[in-house]
N, C-alpha and C positions, 0 to 999 in steps of 0.2 A: 363192561367197561364203565368206568366213574363218569359221572355227569360233567362235562367239561364247562357247563355255564357255572359251576360252583368254584372253578379255578380261575381268578382274577388275572393271572398273569397270562395263562393260555388264552383267555377270552380278551383280553387287551391286544395279543398278537393277532387273533382270528379277525378282529375288528379292524385292525391296521391294514391287514392283507385284503379283507373285503373292500375297505376303501381305496385301495390301490386298484383292486379289480375294477371297481367302478369308474375309477379316472382312466383306466385302459380302455374300457368298452367305449366311454364316451369320446376319447381321443381317436380310437379307431373309427368311430362313427364320422366324427369330424373330418378326418383324412380320406374317408372312401370317397370314390369318384363314379358310382353308379347313380341313376336317377333317383332322386329321393322324393318326388312328387306324385306317386301313384298310390299304392295301397297302404304303404308304410309298414307292411309285414317284415321286411328284411330288417328295417329299423327297429322294430319291435321285438326282434328274436336275438339281440345282443344281451348277454347276460354274463354273470360271473358269480361264483360261489367258492366257499371255502370247505374242505372236508378234512377231518380228523380222524385217523384210524379207520379209513373206509367209510366214514358216517358224514353226510351232509350236515352241515350246521345251517339250520333253516334262517337263522337270524343274518347269516352272511350273504343271503342272496341278494343280488342287485341286478336290476332291469334298467332299461331306458327309460326315460320319463313318459314320452307321449306313446299311447297306445295305438294301434292300428284300428281303423274304423270298420274295415271290411275285410273278410279273409282272402287267401289266394287259392286257386285249385291246383293241387299238386296231382300232376300228371302221372306220377309214379305210384302215388297210393289211391288215386281216384276218389280223393275227398278235398273239401275246402278246409284251409288251415289258417290258423292265426298265429302270427309271430309269438306273442308271448305265451300262448299255450305250448308251443313247440319248444321254447327254451325251458319253460318250468317242466315239461315232461322229460327233456334231455336232462336237466340238472338232478332231477330225482331219480332217473335210471341210470345214471352215470356210476361205473364201477371204479372207484376212486382207490388208491394206494391203501393197504391196510396198515402199513407201519411207519406212519408219519403225517404231516400236513401237506395238504395239496389245494393250490388256487387254481381253478379253472375258468378260462376266458374263453367264451364261444358264441357263435351265430348259428342258429338251428334252423332256420328256413331251408327247406330242400333246395333251393336253387343257389345258396350262398357258393358252395363249392363249385359248381358249374360255372358261375360268373367269375370266380377267381381263375379257373383253369381255361376260361375262354371257349367252354364246350356248350355254353347256354344259347348263344345267338349263332345264326348262320355266318356271320361275318368273322367269328373267331376272336374277337375282341376280349381281351382279359381285363376284368375290372378288380379294383381294390375295395376289398370287402372287410377282411379281418387280419389278413397277413401282416399289416403294418403293426399290429400289436405284439409282435414276436420281438422286435427292437425293445419295446418298453419291459418285455417280460425278462428279456436277457439282462438288462439293466437292474431289475430287482433281483434276479438270480444272483447278479454279482455282489449284491448287497447281503446277501444270506448265505452263510457258508454252509457247503454241503447240499445245497439245492440244485435242481437241474431244470431246464426247460424241454419239454415234449410236446409233439404235434399230436392232436386228436383228429383222427378222419373216420367218419361213420361211426361215431361214438366210441372209438377204442384208441387207446394210447399207442403211439407209434415209437 
């Protein structure tokens, strides 16, 4: 594959998508309704990136500004995790489409999905974490001919 960084038109589009992804993760965080005053690991695990022909464009990675100060014990993996590490790992391992460009917006902490589904707490309350981003992604999708929006669960596109 040719080096995309040498194609100024493609890189302009990559940078525009990266900035839209950044706005989407910040908006989703601002609209989330879970407690934000504990470890900050969920906040720290929001991220976005652009992939071209299945390859991550490193310069397109966007994270939230503030980093978590301490980790959070993941009862499923039996280890302490930090949000920034988890989103970085997710973005680098994600298997992107190989025949185009893809903007990925995600939250990678292990308890994000259970919070959204209402299975994390005994009371069954559902919290808004990232699902609100879908509206903004659909708006972006309507602006780009031939694009689509897909949900990623457990690291895989549905």
